[in-house]
N, C-alpha and C positions, 0 to 999 in steps of 0.2 A: 617258873623259869622261862617257859616259852613266851609268856606275856611280857616279861621284862626284856627279853631279847628283841621282840617286835617293836617295843617302844623305843629302844635304843636305835634301831634301824631307821624308824620314822624320823626321829630327832636328827640323825645324821643326814638324811635326805633333805630336810628343811634347811639345814645349814649349808649344804652344797648348793641348793637353789638360790639362797640369798647371796652366796658368794659369787654365783655366776651372773647376777643381775647387773645391768648397765645403766648409767645415768642418762636422762633424756638429752637430745642434741638441740642446739639453738636453731631457730628458723631463720633462713636466709632470704634473699630477694626472690620474688615470684618468677616462675619460668613461663615465657610466652613465645608463641611463634612470631617470627619477624621476617621481613623481606627487604632486600636491598634494591633501591630504585635504579632502573636502567631504561634506556630508550628502546622502543620497539615499534612495529607497524601493526595497525589494526584496521579491519574492515567491518563496519557495523551496519547491518541491513536495517532499514526502516520500512514498515508496511503501511500502505495507505489504501483504504477502501476505494474500489473502482467500479465503474460501470462501462460495459463494452457496447460499442455502437459500430455499425457499418460505416464505411467511408461516405456512403450516401444512403440514407434511408428516405426513400421517396414514397409518400402516400399517394396512391392512385385514386383519383375521383373522376367520375364521368362529367363531361362537359355538356351533355344533352340528356334529356329525360327519355325514359323508355324501359322496356323489359329486356332482360338479358336473353339474347337469342342463342348465343353459343359461348361456351367456356373453353378456351384454347390452351390452358396451362393447368398444371397441378401444383399443389403446395410443395414448397421446397425445390421446385425446378429451377435450374440455371437458365436464364434467358439473356439474350443479347439485345443491344439497343435497336429499336424499331420492330421487334418481334411482337406479333399480335397476342394480346392477353384475353380480351373480351370482344364480343360483337353484340351491339345493341340492335334491336329491331329496326331495320332500315326502311321499311315500307313507307311510313309517313314522310320521311326525309327525302326519299326518292321522288315522291309526289310533289313535295315542296320545291325541289330542284327543277322538275319539269315545268311547274307553274312559273317559276322565275325565268326559265329560258323562254317560255312563250311570251311573257311580258317584255322581255328584251326584244324579241322579234317584232312585237307590235310597236314598241317604241322606235325601233329602227325604221319601220314603215311610216310612222308619223313624222319622223325626221325627214325622210325622203319626200313626203308630200309637202311638208312645210318648206323644204328647200326649193321644190318646183314652183310653189306659189310665190315665194320671195323672188326667184329669178324672173318670173313673168311680170310681177309688179315692177321690178326694177327696170325692165325693158320698156314697159308702158310709160313709166315715169319719165324715162329719157325722151319719149315722144310727146310728153305733156298730155298723155291720155288719162292718167290717174294722178291723184294728188299726193302730196308728201305724206299725208295721214295714212293713205292706203299702203304706201311703201313701208312706213314705220310699223304698221300693224302686221304686215306680212313678216317683217324681220323679227318682231317680238314673238310671233307664233313659232318661227324657226328656233329661236333660242329656248322657248318653252319645251319644244319637242326634244331638243338635245338634252335638256335638263332631265326630262322624264326618261330618256334613254340611259343617262348616267345613273339615275336612281334604280332603274330596272337592272342595270349591270351590277350594282352593289347588292341588290337583293339576290341576284343569281349567285354571286360570290359567297354571300352569307349562307344560302341554301346548300351550296357545294361544301362549304366548311362544316356545316352541321351534319351533312351526310358522312363526311370523313371522320367526324368525331364519334360516329357510331362504332368505329373500329378503334378500340382502346389499345395502344401500343406501349411497349416498355420504353421509358425515357432514357435508360442507361443499362449497361450490363449489370447483372446482379442475380439475386436469389429471390424467388417469389415467397411472400409470407403467407399468412392465413387467407382463406377465401370464404368470407362469411356469407356471400351472396352466390346463389346458384342459378341455373337456367330457369327463366320464368319470373325471377324477382324483379320488381319495379324499382328502378334506381333514378337518381336525379343529382344535379350538381350541388344541391343544398343538403344532401344526406349527411348525418353526423359521423358515420363510420365509413372509412374508405373501402373501395372494392378490394384492395390488397396493398401490400407494401413491397416495393422492390428495393433490396439492400445490396449495395456493392460491397461484397465481403472479401475482395481481393486483398485489401488492406483494412485492418480494423483500427478504429480510434478508441482508445481507452481513456476515460475521463476520471480524474481524481482530484482531491483538494488537499491543501496543506495550510497550516496556520500562518498568520502574518510573521510570527517570530521565525518559523522554519524558513519562510521565503527570504527573510532578512539574512539569516545565516548563509543561505545559498548565495545570495547576491554579494555578501561580503567576501565569501570564499572565492568566487569566480569573477566578480566585477559586475558589470551592468547586466541587464536582462538578456541582451543579445549575446554577451560573453558566456552567461550561464547556460543558455541553450546550446551554444557551440561547444563548451568544454564539459558539460555534465556527462557522466558515464552512462552507458546503456542501462536500461531498466529491465527488470524481469517481471513476469506475470504469474502469480499464483492463482490457479483456477479454483472454482467453487468447491471441488472435491479435495482440495489440499495439494494436488499435484502441481508441479512447475511446468509452465509452457516451455517447449524446447527451443523457442526462438526469442531473441531479445528485441527490444524496441527502443525507440528514441523519443525523448520529449521534444515535441515540435512547437508548442506554443504555451505561453503563460499569460493568463488574463491580466490585463492592466488595471482592473478594478477589484478592490477587496469588498466582499459581501459584508455590509455593515451588520446584518442580522446574525451572522455566524462568525465573522472575523476571519474568514478563510478566503483563499484565492484558488481558482480553478486552473488545472493544467491538463494538457492533452498529449498523450503518447501514441505513436503509431507502431503497430505490430504487423508484420507480414502474415498472411493467412493462406498459404498455397494449398494446404490440405483441407481447408474448410472446417477445421476443428473449432474455431471461435465462431460464435453466433451473435448476431445483434440482439441486444436486450439482456445478455448475460452479465454476470458479476464476478468479482474476484478481488485480488489485492495486488497493487503495484509495489514491487520491492525495489527500493532505491538504496544502493550501497554507498556508504560514506567511507572514503579512504583517508586514513591518517598516517602520515609518514613521520618516523623518528619522534614519536610521542611518548608520554609517560602514562602508563596504565596502572591503576590500583584497583583491588577488589572493593566492591561497595561494602562488604562485610568489615573492611578495615577502616571505615569512616563512620562518623556520626554527625548528626545535624542539630544545630541550635539556631532557632529563628531563621530557618530557610538558608542557613549557611553551612557549608560542608567543612568538617575538620578531620584531621588524622593525628595520631600520636607518633611523633618522631622520638627515636631513642638518642638522647643527648647526655653524655657522661653517665650512661647507665641508668638514666631516669626517663620517664615518659613526659614529653613536652608537647602540648597540643599546638597544632599549626593549621591556620585557615587555608583552604584550597579553593581555587577557581577551576571549575570543570565545564566541559562541553555540555550543552543541553541534550545532545543526542547520546544515548547509551543503549547497551544491549540488555539492561536489567541486572547485570552481574558485575560490570566493571564501569569505572569512570575514566574518561580521558582528562587528565589534569593539564591545565594550561599555565598555572602558576601556583607556587607554594611548595613545590618539591623540585629537587634537582637530582641528576644521576649521582649515585653514591650515598644518598640519604637512606637511613634505615627506619622503617616504620613498623609498628605493632599491627599484626593482622588478626588477632583474636582477643576476645574479651574486652574490646574497647568500650562497650556499653557500660561496663561496671568499673572501668578504670578511672583513676583520679590523677590530677596534675602532680607530677613528681613521684609517681609510683616507681619503686626500684624495679628494673627490668633485667632479667638474665635470659638471653636467647636460649631456646630449647636445645639446639644443637651444641652450643658452647657449654651449657651446663652438663650435658651428658659427657662431653669430652673431658671436662675438668673433674668430674665425679669419679671417673674410672681410676686414674692414678692416685687420687686422694684415698679412695677406698682400699687400694692395694697397700698404700703406705700405712694406713691405720690398722690394717688386718694383722700385721706381724706382732706389734706389742700387745694387741688385744688377745691374740692367740696365746702368747707366752704367759700373760697375766692369768688367763683362764686355766692354763695348765697348772700354774703354781697354786691357784685357789683350789683346783680339783685335787691336787696332791695333798694340800693341807687338810682338806675335808676328809680325804681317805684316811689320813693319819689319825684325825680326831675320832673318826668312826671306829677304827681298829682299837684305839685306846679305850673308848667307852665300852666297846663290846668285851674287851678283856676284863675291864673292871667289873662289868656286870656279871661275867662268868665267875670271877673270883668270889664276888659277894654271894653268889648262888651256892657255890661249893661250901662256903662257911656256914650258911644257913642249914645246908643238909647235914 
């Protein structure tokens, strides 16, 4: 009896489950994220590798040979124009100057003697005591003595200059670089390495390069090279440790020659350096900000490329339609600045474009959610009523089968 009752209950449950089943729904258009095109402003920074140099980096070489007798500065010291840096042994140059001065005195005496001789011969020639030959000879000796005096004077000046060159002075204001030579080192004008380098670090020159195409874009945007230099925005400097320098600079010059080996052109920007934070020989990145006003910006993830051409899918009549785009060469790696192909108000697909095909039905995600809510509510009422009816019918069948099973059991007993 118990087994018969259990079988009847299982059979009723199966019927109820079948009655509650629903037919599969038909698949509709795919749901995709979309965006409506609108104009906006963008500032896109571009980095260029740069080398930092002082306004003046002057290599200091000795003009005379000798040993360093005195070192008057230290590395990294700020010096002013005319300040003494080194003193080279002066003893031989002082002796040379004294010799030159003695030669000048001897030459002056020779000139005086030749002048007396010439004056005497001239008076005697007037009295017809000496011949014209004697007078001419005396005059030539005077001219020779004067020439020797001029030569001695030149040697004295040269010796004085050599003595002054033993005191090596700073040619400009700046900072002293390394000092590879110390007291006692033998130096000369032909040495390969300078005594030191004096860098004028009050204003730093930062050199960087850009490609020919980048220069063409700048020139087209601002006009001629002169207009580009005048209207270009201030540039920033990213230091080698990744931090940003707190003062902005200006691009002062653009090379008029493109390097044929690299296809790039050199630019120079000037940055103030009142705190001495920048050092000559350093490196960093020049950050040039490109401003775009009232432009159309699209995510790069919403585009695809075919043969170096950029495309996007516009939603036209509920279907995906591929559209070629013209974009700026400058980008931030995440977005494109569109110059043609899209207008404000257009709707483009922003996801799944790599797997999409022409004519794919599109239902915007937001719109699909809004339409699905009332549709589900409308469909819920009849479905619930039908389920209730089926459940009631199943309960009646179960009760009938249970009663029949109980009657049959009683007969058997």
